[in-house]
C-alpha positions as a Markdown table, in Angstrom:
| # | Residue | x | y | z |
|---|---|---|---|---|
| 1 | Unk | -4.5 | 60.4 | -26.1 |
| 2 | Unk | -6.6 | 58.3 | -24.0 |
| 3 | Unk | -10.3 | 57.9 | -24.8 |
| 4 | Unk | -12.8 | 57.3 | -22.1 |
| 5 | Unk | -14.8 | 54.4 | -23.4 |
| 6 | Unk | -17.3 | 53.3 | -20.8 |
| 7 | Unk | -18.6 | 50.4 | -22.9 |
| 8 | Unk | -15.2 | 49.0 | -23.3 |
| 9 | Unk | -14.4 | 49.4 | -19.5 |
| 10 | Unk | -17.7 | 47.7 | -18.6 |
| 11 | Unk | -17.0 | 44.9 | -21.0 |
| 12 | Unk | -13.5 | 44.3 | -19.5 |
| 13 | Unk | -15.0 | 44.2 | -16.0 |
| 14 | Unk | -17.6 | 41.8 | -17.1 |
| 15 | Unk | -15.0 | 39.5 | -18.7 |
| 16 | Unk | -12.8 | 39.6 | -15.6 |
| 17 | Unk | -15.7 | 38.7 | -13.5 |
| 18 | Unk | -16.8 | 35.9 | -15.8 |
| 19 | Unk | -13.2 | 34.6 | -15.9 |
| 20 | Unk | -13.1 | 34.5 | -12.1 |
| 21 | Unk | -16.4 | 32.8 | -11.9 |
| 22 | Unk | -15.4 | 30.2 | -14.5 |
| 23 | Unk | -12.1 | 29.5 | -12.6 |
| 24 | Unk | -14.1 | 29.1 | -9.4 |
| 25 | Unk | -16.5 | 26.7 | -11.0 |
| 26 | Unk | -13.5 | 24.7 | -12.3 |
| 27 | Unk | -11.9 | 24.5 | -8.9 |
| 28 | Unk | -15.3 | 23.5 | -7.4 |
| 29 | Unk | -15.8 | 20.8 | -10.1 |
| 30 | Unk | -12.3 | 19.5 | -9.5 |
| 31 | Unk | -12.8 | 19.3 | -5.7 |
| 32 | Unk | -16.1 | 17.6 | -6.2 |
| 33 | Unk | -14.6 | 15.0 | -8.6 |
| 34 | Unk | -11.7 | 14.4 | -6.1 |
| 35 | Unk | -14.2 | 13.8 | -3.3 |
| 36 | Unk | -16.3 | 11.4 | -5.4 |
| 37 | Unk | -13.1 | 9.5 | -6.5 |
| 38 | Unk | -11.9 | 9.2 | -2.9 |
| 39 | Unk | -15.4 | 8.0 | -1.9 |
| 40 | Unk | -15.4 | 5.4 | -4.7 |
| 41 | Unk | -11.9 | 4.2 | -4.1 |
| 42 | Unk | -12.5 | 4.1 | -0.3 |
| 43 | Unk | -15.4 | 1.8 | -0.9 |
| 44 | Unk | -13.1 | -0.7 | -2.7 |
| 45 | Unk | -11.1 | -1.5 | 0.5 |
| 46 | Unk | -7.8 | -0.3 | -0.7 |
| 47 | Unk | -5.1 | 0.1 | 1.9 |
| 48 | Unk | -2.9 | 3.1 | 2.4 |
| 49 | Unk | 0.8 | 3.0 | 1.6 |
| 50 | Unk | 1.8 | 3.1 | 5.3 |
| 51 | Unk | -0.4 | 0.1 | 6.1 |
| 52 | Unk | 1.0 | -1.8 | 3.1 |
| 53 | Unk | 4.6 | -1.1 | 4.2 |
| 54 | Unk | 3.8 | -2.1 | 7.8 |
| 55 | Unk | 2.3 | -5.5 | 6.7 |
| 56 | Unk | 5.1 | -6.0 | 4.2 |
| 57 | Unk | 7.7 | -5.5 | 7.1 |
| 58 | Unk | 5.7 | -7.9 | 9.3 |
| 59 | Unk | 5.7 | -10.6 | 6.5 |
| 60 | Unk | 9.4 | -10.2 | 6.0 |
| 61 | Unk | 10.1 | -10.6 | 9.8 |
| 62 | Unk | 7.8 | -13.7 | 9.8 |
| 63 | Unk | 9.7 | -15.1 | 6.9 |
| 64 | Unk | 13.0 | -14.5 | 8.6 |
| 65 | Unk | 11.7 | -16.2 | 11.8 |
| 66 | Unk | 10.5 | -19.2 | 9.8 |
| 67 | Unk | 13.8 | -19.6 | 8.0 |
| 68 | Unk | 15.7 | -19.4 | 11.4 |
| 69 | Unk | 13.3 | -22.0 | 12.8 |
| 70 | Unk | 13.7 | -24.3 | 9.8 |
| 71 | Unk | 17.5 | -24.1 | 10.1 |
| 72 | Unk | 17.3 | -24.9 | 13.8 |
| 73 | Unk | 15.0 | -27.8 | 13.1 |
| 74 | Unk | 17.3 | -29.1 | 10.4 |
| 75 | Unk | 20.3 | -28.9 | 12.8 |
| 76 | Unk | 18.4 | -30.8 | 15.5 |
| 77 | Unk | 17.2 | -33.4 | 13.0 |
| 78 | Unk | 20.8 | -33.8 | 11.8 |
| 79 | Unk | 22.1 | -34.3 | 15.4 |
| 80 | Unk | 19.3 | -36.8 | 16.1 |
| 81 | Unk | 19.9 | -38.8 | 12.9 |
| 82 | Unk | 23.7 | -38.8 | 13.5 |
| 83 | Unk | 23.2 | -40.0 | 17.1 |
| 84 | Unk | 20.7 | -42.6 | 15.9 |
| 85 | Unk | 23.1 | -44.1 | 13.4 |
| 86 | Unk | 25.9 | -44.5 | 16.0 |
| 87 | Unk | 24.0 | -46.3 | 18.6 |
| 88 | Unk | 20.8 | -47.4 | 17.1 |
| 89 | Unk | 19.1 | -50.1 | 19.2 |
| 90 | Unk | 18.6 | -53.4 | 17.5 |
| 91 | Unk | 15.0 | -54.3 | 16.9 |
| 92 | Unk | 14.1 | -57.9 | 17.7 |
| 93 | Unk | 13.3 | -60.0 | 14.7 |
| 94 | Unk | 9.7 | -61.0 | 14.2 |
| 95 | Unk | 10.5 | -64.8 | 13.9 |
| 96 | Unk | 12.8 | -65.0 | 16.9 |
């Protein structure tokens, strides 16, 4: 026993349409908010994760190079000071 109620059918169609419209408005608002947030964050000069990782890798490589150069310098200074103590030339005395 199915009743043919046109008012009820029209109301259901109206509600479906309204729900679709409201959902679309929500998606549009979300997309607009995301765009505004990206624009605002972009103006703050943040870097992307890829750029950060690249600079981090460059800094680590530079640190490793500096450590290697420091070790090399220490080794050279050690050889120089060791050679200097073995055959250090005598300085003339001021009064002589």
